C-alpha positions in Angstrom: -16.2 25.9 8.5 -12.9 25.5 10.2 -9.2 26.6 9.5 -5.9 26.0 11.1 -2.2 26.6 10.1 -0.7 24.9 7.0 1.1 21.9 8.0 3.9 21.0 5.1 2.7 17.4 5.6 -0.4 17.1 4.0 -1.8 14.2 5.7 -1.5 15.9 8.6 -4.0 18.6 7.3 -6.2 15.4 5.9 -6.0 14.0 9.4 -7.3 17.2 10.7 -10.2 17.6 8.5 -11.4 14.1 9.0 -11.7 14.7 12.6 -14.0 17.6 11.8 -16.6 15.5 9.9 -19.6 13.9 11.2 -20.8 11.7 8.7 -21.3 8.0 8.0 -18.8 7.6 5.3 -15.8 9.8 4.3 -14.7 10.0 0.5 -11.6 12.1 -0.1 -10.0 13.1 -3.3 -7.0 14.8 -4.0 -7.3 17.9 -6.3 -6.1 16.5 -9.6 -8.7 13.3 -9.4 -12.3 13.4 -10.4 -15.3 11.0 -10.0 -17.1 9.7 -13.1 -20.9 9.5 -12.7 -20.9 5.6 -12.7 -18.8 5.7 -9.7 -20.6 8.3 -7.7 -23.6 6.0 -8.5 -21.9 3.0 -7.3 -20.7 4.9 -4.0 -24.1 5.7 -3.3 -25.5 2.1 -3.4 -22.5 1.0 -1.5 -23.1 3.4 1.2 -26.6 3.0 1.5 -28.0 2.1 5.0 -27.1 -1.7 5.5 -25.4 -2.6 2.3 -22.0 -3.4 3.5 -20.3 -4.4 6.6 -16.8 -3.1 5.3 -15.1 -0.4 7.4 -13.5 1.0 3.9 -13.9 0.5 0.3 -11.0 0.1 -2.2 -11.4 1.9 -5.8 -9.3 1.6 -8.9 -7.4 4.7 -9.9 -7.2 5.3 -13.5 -3.9 7.6 -14.2 -3.5 9.8 -16.7 -0.3 11.4 -18.0 -0.4 14.1 -20.8 -4.2 13.3 -21.1 -3.6 9.4 -22.0 -4.7 6.8 -19.6 -1.8 4.8 -18.5 -3.7 1.4 -19.0 -0.6 -0.9 -18.9 3.1 -0.9 -17.6 1.3 -1.9 -14.1 -0.3 1.6 -13.9 -4.2 0.0 -13.9 -5.7 -0.8 -11.9 -4.0 1.2 -8.9 -6.5 0.6 -6.3 -6.6 3.0 -3.5 -8.6 2.9 -0.4 -10.6 6.4 -0.7 -14.0 5.5 1.0 -14.0 4.4 4.7 -16.2 4.7 8.0 -15.0 7.5 10.2 -13.0 6.3 13.3 -12.0 3.1 10.9 -9.0 4.8 9.1 -6.3 6.9 9.8 -3.1 8.4 8.1 -0.2 7.4 9.8 1.3 11.1 8.9 4.6 10.3 7.7 4.8 11.0 4.1 3.2 12.1 1.3 2.1 8.8 -0.6 1.1 6.6 2.7 -1.8 4.7 2.9 -4.6 4.7 5.2 -4.3 2.1 7.9 -8.0 0.1 8.4 -9.4 -1.3 11.3 -11.7 -3.8 9.7 -12.4 -5.4 6.3 -12.2 -3.9 2.9 -14.4 -4.0 0.2 -14.3 -3.2 -3.5 -15.9 -1.0 -6.1 -14.8 -1.8 -9.5 -15.6 1.5 -11.2 -12.4 3.8 -11.3 -11.8 7.1 -10.5 -9.6 9.4 -12.9 -6.3 10.8 -11.8 -4.7 13.6 -14.2 -1.9 15.1 -12.6 -0.7 18.3 -14.5 2.8 18.5 -15.5 5.1 21.2 -13.0 5.9 24.2 -14.9 9.8 24.8 -15.5 
């Protein structure tokens, strides 16, 4: 376990946490995201030893609003790089919705993960 003072830039916190890991692959989710079993199986298969040469993998995000999947209007597929090899991706640490910068090629898994943000109170 590790701890540090919270930084208001959440990507600085993600960068710190990622630096503490000692794994072959890193997959991160935000608190309002979930992985369906089909995607979990595809991730396991894709990251098994020797199954990919890519530095990172893009995965479609299925956005939901008030319990309804936003399938149309440019909301799907909302591809995100969430799976990557240590040392091959970094957050520039500039703002909340930034993208990882990848060193190397990026593959694709077509099974989506779900994003279900809760409405803010007030």
